[in-house]
matplotlib code that plots the C-alpha trace (Angstrom):
import matplotlib.pyplot as plt

x = [30.6, 29.4, 31.8, 30.3, 31.1, 33.0, 31.1, 27.5, 27.4, 25.9, 26.6, 29.0, 30.3, 30.6, 33.9, 32.8, 33.2, 36.9, 38.9, 42.5, 43.6, 47.1, 48.1, 46.7, 43.5, 45.2, 47.2, 49.2, 48.4, 49.5, 47.6, 49.1, 48.7, 51.0, 48.2, 48.6, 45.8, 45.6, 42.7, 41.1, 39.5, 35.9, 33.7, 30.6, 29.9, 26.2, 26.5, 28.3, 27.2, 29.6, 30.3, 31.9, 33.0, 35.3, 38.9, 41.8, 44.5, 46.4, 44.7, 46.4, 45.3, 46.4, 43.5, 40.9, 39.3, 38.1, 35.2, 34.7, 32.9, 30.9, 28.8, 25.2, 23.9, 26.3, 28.3, 31.8, 34.5, 35.2, 37.3, 37.0, 35.0, 37.4, 36.0, 37.5, 34.3, 30.6, 31.4, 34.8, 34.7, 35.6, 35.8, 39.0, 37.8, 39.9, 40.2, 40.5, 37.2, 35.4, 34.6, 32.9, 31.4, 27.8]
y = [-48.0, -46.0, -44.8, -44.7, -43.0, -45.5, -44.2, -44.6, -46.2, -43.1, -43.0, -40.0, -40.1, -42.5, -43.8, -42.5, -39.0, -39.3, -36.5, -35.5, -32.2, -30.9, -34.1, -36.7, -38.1, -38.8, -36.2, -36.4, -33.2, -31.8, -29.1, -26.3, -28.5, -31.1, -33.6, -35.6, -36.7, -38.7, -37.3, -38.2, -35.6, -35.9, -33.9, -34.4, -35.7, -35.6, -37.2, -34.3, -31.0, -28.1, -26.1, -22.8, -19.9, -20.5, -19.8, -19.2, -19.4, -22.7, -24.1, -27.1, -26.1, -22.7, -20.5, -22.5, -21.6, -24.5, -25.4, -28.4, -31.4, -33.4, -36.5, -35.3, -38.1, -38.4, -35.2, -36.9, -34.8, -36.4, -33.8, -30.4, -28.7, -26.6, -23.7, -21.2, -19.8, -20.7, -23.0, -24.4, -26.7, -30.2, -32.3, -33.5, -36.5, -38.3, -41.8, -43.7, -42.3, -43.8, -47.5, -49.5, -51.8, -51.5]
z = [102.3, 105.3, 107.9, 111.4, 114.7, 116.9, 119.9, 118.9, 115.4, 113.7, 109.9, 109.5, 105.9, 103.0, 101.6, 98.1, 99.5, 100.1, 98.4, 97.9, 99.5, 99.1, 97.3, 99.7, 101.3, 104.7, 106.6, 109.9, 111.8, 115.2, 117.0, 119.2, 122.3, 120.6, 120.1, 116.9, 114.6, 111.4, 109.4, 106.2, 103.9, 102.8, 100.4, 102.6, 106.1, 106.7, 110.1, 111.7, 113.0, 112.9, 116.1, 117.0, 114.9, 111.9, 112.9, 110.5, 113.2, 113.4, 110.3, 108.8, 105.3, 104.0, 103.0, 105.1, 108.4, 110.6, 112.9, 115.0, 113.5, 116.0, 115.7, 115.3, 117.5, 120.5, 120.2, 120.0, 118.4, 115.0, 113.3, 111.6, 108.9, 106.7, 104.7, 102.3, 100.8, 100.8, 97.9, 99.0, 102.0, 103.1, 106.3, 107.9, 110.0, 112.6, 111.1, 114.4, 115.5, 112.5, 111.8, 109.0, 111.6, 112.6]

ax = plt.figure().add_subplot(projection="3d")
ax.plot(x, y, z, "-o")
ax.set_aspect("equal")
plt.show()
């Protein structure tokens, strides 16, 4: 089932791409500005574009650097791309910014 950007309806990821990272698919995370997010982990997210340089500081997943993940249609911030190597990566997407509605 496709998950879409709540802002523009663009297909972002598919529910079949859900993965478990550190023992769970969903994670409650808080950034340094004390903003809380509930994210889901996905193997692929073809509807996002990654932005910015990969940053290791403040990563919620040890050994992974992060970049912003934006909707490739409207530019909304949908989460983060996490990368450890060229072959090890996943997407942490903000669940309330995704919908199954079209």
